[in-house]
C-alpha positions, 0 to 999 in steps of 0.5 A, spaced: 839 798 453 842 791 451 848 788 454 852 782 453 856 780 459 862 775 458 869 774 462 875 770 463 876 769 456 884 767 458 886 768 450 892 764 449 891 759 455 894 752 454 891 746 458 895 740 459 900 742 453 893 743 449 893 750 445 885 753 446 886 758 441 882 754 436 877 753 441 877 760 443 876 762 436 870 758 435 866 761 441 868 768 440 865 767 433 858 765 437 859 771 441 859 775 435 853 772 432 849 773 439 851 780 439 848 781 432 842 777 433 840 780 439 841 787 437 846 788 443 848 795 444 854 794 448 859 788 450 861 788 457 868 784 458 869 783 465 877 781 465 882 776 464 882 777 457 888 774 456 891 768 460 898 771 462 900 778 463 905 778 456 900 774 451 903 771 445 902 774 438 896 769 436 892 771 442 893 778 441 891 777 434 885 773 436 883 779 440 884 784 435 879 780 430 874 779 435 873 787 437 874 788 430 868 784 428 863 786 433 857 790 431 857 794 437 861 798 442 865 794 447 867 796 455 873 792 457 877 791 463 883 788 466 883 782 470 888 779 475 891 775 469 892 781 465 897 786 464 893 793 465 898 797 462 899 793 456 891 792 455 890 799 455 895 801 450 891 805 444 885 806 449 884 813 447 884 811 440 880 805 441 875 809 444 874 813 438 872 807 435 867 805 441 872 800 444 872 803 451 878 799 455 880 800 462 887 796 464 888 800 471 884 802 477 883 810 477 880 814 481 875 817 480 872 811 476 872 811 469 865 810 466 862 811 459 855 813 457 850 810 453 843 813 451 836 809 450 829 811 450 829 811 457 835 816 458 842 815 460 846 809 462 852 809 465 857 804 465 863 804 470 869 800 469 873 798 475 879 793 473 882 788 478 883 792 485 889 790 489 891 794 495 897 796 492 894 799 486 889 803 490 895 806 494 897 811 489 890 814 489 891 815 497 889 808 500 893 806 506 891 800 508 892 792 506 885 790 505 882 788 498 875 790 501 877 796 504 881 798 497 875 796 493 870 801 497 876 806 497 876 806 489 868 806 489 867 812 494 865 819 492 861 816 486 856 822 484 849 820 485 846 817 479 839 821 480 835 818 474 840 814 471 841 807 470 848 804 472 852 798 470 859 796 473 864 792 470 869 789 475 873 783 476 873 781 484 871 775 488 865 777 490 860 773 496 854 775 500 855 779 506 854 773 510 859 768 507 864 774 507 863 774 515 864 767 515 871 767 511 874 773 515 872 770 521 876 764 519 882 767 516 888 771 518 887 779 518 889 782 511 889 775 507 882 775 504 881 778 497 873 777 498 869 783 497 862 784 500 856 784 495 853 790 499 859 794 496 856 795 490 849 798 492 847 803 487 848 799 481 842 796 477 847 791 474 854 788 476 858 784 471 863 780 474 869 776 472 874 772 476 869 766 477 869 761 471 862 759 473 855 763 471 852 765 478 848 770 481 851 773 488 845 773 493 838 776 490 842 782 488 843 784 480 850 782 481 852 776 476 858 772 474 858 770 466 863 765 467 868 763 462 866 762 455 869 755 455 871 750 460 879 750 462 879 745 467 875 738 468 872 741 475 868 745 470 866 738 465 859 738 467 858 746 466 854 749 461 858 755 458 854 762 457 854 769 455 849 773 459 844 778 455 842 783 460 836 788 458 836 794 462 829 797 461 826 803 465 830 803 472 828 797 476 826 793 470 832 788 469 832 782 465 837 777 465 838 771 460 843 766 459 845 764 452 848 757 451 855 757 448 857 751 444 864 748 444 868 746 438 870 740 443 867 738 449 870 736 456 869 729 459 871 724 464 871 716 462 872 711 468 874 703 467 879 698 465 883 700 459 880 694 454 873 697 456 875 704 455 878 703 448 872 698 446 868 701 440 862 700 444 864 705 449 868 710 444 862 710 439 858 713 445 860 720 444 865 724 440 872 721 441 875 728 439 873 731 446 878 733 451 878 727 456 880 725 463 881 717 463 881 714 470 883 707 469 881 702 474 887 697 472 892 695 477 897 695 471 897 698 464 902 698 458 903 704 455 897 707 457 897 714 454 899 710 447 893 706 447 888 711 449 890 716 444 890 711 439 882 712 440 882 719 444 887 724 440 885 729 445 887 725 451 889 730 457 890 727 463 890 720 466 889 718 473 888 711 477 883 708 481 885 701 483 888 697 489 894 701 489 891 708 489 886 706 494 892 703 499 895 710 498 889 714 500 889 710 506 896 711 508 895 718 507 889 718 512 893 716 518 895 722 521 900 719 526 905 714 525 906 708 530 911 709 535 912 702 537 915 700 530 922 700 527 924 703 521 924 697 517 917 694 520 914 701 517 917 700 510 915 693 510 908 696 512 908 701 506 911 696 501 905 692 502 900 697 502 903 700 496 904 693 492 899 689 495 904 684 497 909 682 502 916 683 501 921 677 499 926 676 504 931 678 499 928 685 499 928 685 506 935 684 506 936 690 501 932 695 505 936 693 512 942 694 509 940 701 506 938 703 513 944 700 516 948 704 511 944 710 512 945 710 520 953 709 519 953 715 515 950 719 520 955 717 525 961 719 521 
């Protein structure tokens, strides 16, 4: 049995006011092609289908087209960004078409059954669980960990059947969970122990945007199919091809996904960054974070966007910003300095020069006026 595991589509997301719909349309087409080429039996979508609980019309149309074009059944759950009730609309009808949708957690957990030459494969579907959503099924606590354990309790024994779980939670190794819980207030933790998913041959997770495996267990995040943050700029996005053969025989392959436009960071003085030599080194249509090292720049956005149309963000790394960092590192203000002396020190750190006599007089007048106002 072959599955294609994806998650965190975030359809309709805008990043720095840039719509990602065309990027998403491009990558979903690749996923459809991968499902066809690898003769996948089912696509697993592990939550955060949309970026917000009330998705825009274009995002809904894009999902509709994607599901219609897939060559195989689908098992899809809601994540924390989705409205479970909205995602589940029409689920009974779609199930007849081979699209299994579970928007809200239910007990017993919903599952779909598939068969191959080795026997039955059960795909269990657990949307994002909060303690409050588990209470309607009899849970009375406030712990994410206990809520997930409660929802998964009382599952029948699998026997010889192979089992897959599709879930959307923050799952960590048991050791990491111990460390995190020891460092946080009771009830404020949403991490789930990997040991909660014993008995499953594969756990297809969503929620973390990086592709990773939890411990040595068959518990994996596919990551998001696209980059949505500059913290992800160096990542290679993928879909995970899951091959379940006989029980205990699991094979995982990461299938790379190519973006329409990549994300990258550039750093240096303005004139260097907009020079033909630098611009020609990569695709100027990439999504750009520019880190300028100039002390002063006129119309930075206009200059950069003249050569990088998809400029998303500008930051500065210069004498002024480094001085600000030094100031922030000071945890205690000196107690032996007056307010005007403190302001003078701040001014010099901010602008790289001492205040003029005229500027000092202006500040002293303002401080004096403030003091007079407080006494009236």
